[in-house]
Each structure stands twice: as C-alpha cells, then as structure tokens.
C-alpha positions in Angstrom: 166.2 -15.1 9.2 166.8 -11.4 8.7 167.0 -12.0 5.0 163.6 -13.6 5.0 162.1 -10.7 6.9 163.6 -8.2 4.4 162.4 -10.3 1.5 158.9 -10.5 3.0 158.8 -6.7 3.6 159.9 -6.1 0.0 157.2 -8.4 -1.4 154.6 -6.5 0.7 155.8 -3.1 -0.6 155.9 -4.3 -4.2 152.4 -5.7 -3.9 151.1 -2.3 -2.6 152.8 -0.5 -5.5 151.3 -2.8 -8.1 147.8 -2.6 -6.5 148.0 1.3 -6.2 148.9 1.6 -9.9 145.8 -0.4 -11.1 143.2 1.8 -12.8 139.8 2.0 -11.2 137.2 -0.2 -12.9 134.6 1.2 -15.2 131.2 -0.4 -15.3 131.4 -4.1 -15.7 130.1 -4.1 -19.3 130.6 -5.4 -22.8 130.9 -2.9 -25.6 130.6 -4.5 -29.0 133.5 -3.6 -31.4 131.1 -1.4 -33.5 129.3 0.0 -30.5 127.6 3.4 -30.5 129.0 3.8 -27.0 132.5 4.9 -26.3 132.3 4.6 -22.5 129.9 3.5 -19.7 130.8 4.4 -16.1 128.8 3.4 -13.0 129.2 5.3 -9.7 130.5 2.0 -8.3 130.4 -1.7 -9.2 128.6 -2.2 -5.9 125.2 -0.3 -5.6 123.0 -0.2 -2.5 119.3 -0.7 -2.2 117.2 2.5 -1.7 120.2 4.7 -2.8 120.6 6.9 -5.9 122.8 5.4 -8.7 124.2 6.9 -11.9 125.4 5.5 -15.2 127.4 8.0 -17.2 127.2 7.3 -20.9 129.5 8.6 -23.7 128.4 8.1 -27.3 131.0 7.8 -30.1 129.2 10.4 -32.2 127.4 13.5 -31.1 124.1 14.4 -32.8 122.1 17.5 -33.1 119.1 15.2 -33.0 117.5 13.7 -29.8 119.0 10.4 -28.9 116.8 8.3 -26.5 118.7 6.1 -24.0 116.8 3.2 -22.4 118.4 1.5 -19.4 116.8 -1.8 -18.4 118.0 -3.4 -15.2 117.3 -6.9 -13.9 117.9 -7.2 -10.2 119.0 -10.3 -8.2 115.4 -11.0 -7.2 114.3 -11.1 -10.9 112.5 -7.7 -10.9 113.2 -5.3 -13.7 113.4 -1.6 -13.9 113.5 0.7 -17.0 114.8 4.2 -17.1 114.4 6.4 -20.2 116.6 9.4 -20.7 117.3 11.7 -23.7 120.3 13.7 -24.9 121.2 16.1 -27.7 124.9 15.6 -27.2 127.5 12.8 -26.9 127.1 12.4 -23.1 124.4 11.8 -20.6 124.0 10.7 -17.0 121.1 8.3 -16.3 120.0 8.4 -12.6 117.8 5.9 -10.8 117.1 4.5 -7.3 117.8 0.9 -6.6 114.5 -0.5 -5.2 114.6 -1.6 -1.5 113.4 -5.1 -2.4 115.9 -5.6 -5.3 117.6 -8.5 -3.5 121.3 -9.0 -2.9 123.8 -10.2 -5.5 124.5 -9.7 -9.2 122.3 -7.4 -11.3 122.5 -7.0 -15.0 121.7 -4.1 -17.2 121.2 -3.3 -20.9 121.6 0.2 -22.3 120.1 0.9 -25.7 120.0 4.0 -28.0 117.2 5.0 -30.2 115.9 8.0 -32.1 113.0 10.2 -31.1 110.6 8.4 -33.5 109.6 11.7 -35.0 109.9 11.2 -38.7 113.1 12.3 -40.5 114.4 13.7 -37.1 115.1 10.2 -36.0 118.9 10.0 -35.3 119.3 6.3 -35.5 119.9 4.8 -39.0 119.2 1.2 -40.1 122.9 0.7 -40.7 124.0 2.5 -37.6 126.5 1.1 -35.1 125.5 -1.5 -32.5 123.1 0.3 -30.3 123.0 -2.0 -27.3 125.6 -2.7 -24.6 125.2 -4.9 -21.5 126.8 -5.0 -18.1 126.5 -6.0 -14.5 127.0 -4.7 -11.0 126.5 -6.0 -7.4 123.6 -5.0 -5.2 124.1 -4.9 -1.5 
C-alpha cells in the first residue's frame, strides 16, 4: 500500500513538472509556409465581452513604406468587426473592444496585409508572400 501511495505521489509530481514546462500558447492561428507574418500573439486565447483586446503582429520583413493591417473578426453570434491599423516597421499591436453582444463561444479572425494604395509607395508586391493569416479564440 505504501508503494502505491509513493507511486501516485510521484505521478502527480511528474505531471506538474511536465505541465509547468509547457510553453504558453500563442494565438490559435494558421500561418501559411510563405506567410508575410512571423508571429501573431493574442493577449489570451479567451477574450471577454466589453473588454479591450490586443493582437500583436510581427512581420517577416520590415519596410520603410506603410503597411496596412486589416483585422476582421467573426464573433460567435455571427457579427463581424473590422479594425484597420498601419505600421512603418515590422511590428504592430492592433487593439479593439469585443462587443458586449458578441455571443459566447468560438470566434474566428483573419489578418491581412496591404499597401497604402498610394502609387509606387505601395509596399505589397504582386508576387509577395502570403498576406493573410487566420486564427480563432474563445469569447466569454
């Protein structure tokens, strides 16, 4: 009996060590192999209605031209929200408030890059990397 108790205690301790060594989750997203994005990070994979939220974006290549980032979110209730942000560098943080009537459950998002649309100052080329990434989070 004492052996079983020691074995059970060892299993509990090892489970805690394994769980503690697990890296925190980035945004639940899919980055295509040739993506223009190197990293997407949400504040949390669970966002709350009527609260501020942030998506931190890292691009693979910095540009001295304006890059437009468009975040389109589809909430559990079917409503959509678009947030447009611009950056001159390789990083940006897009902020928004989850609507109070967004519903509860899984929400999806799409983040896309684009140029400024101002002639030859447009930083997105026709043969550029994949400019769209998708992901999801939970709304509570």
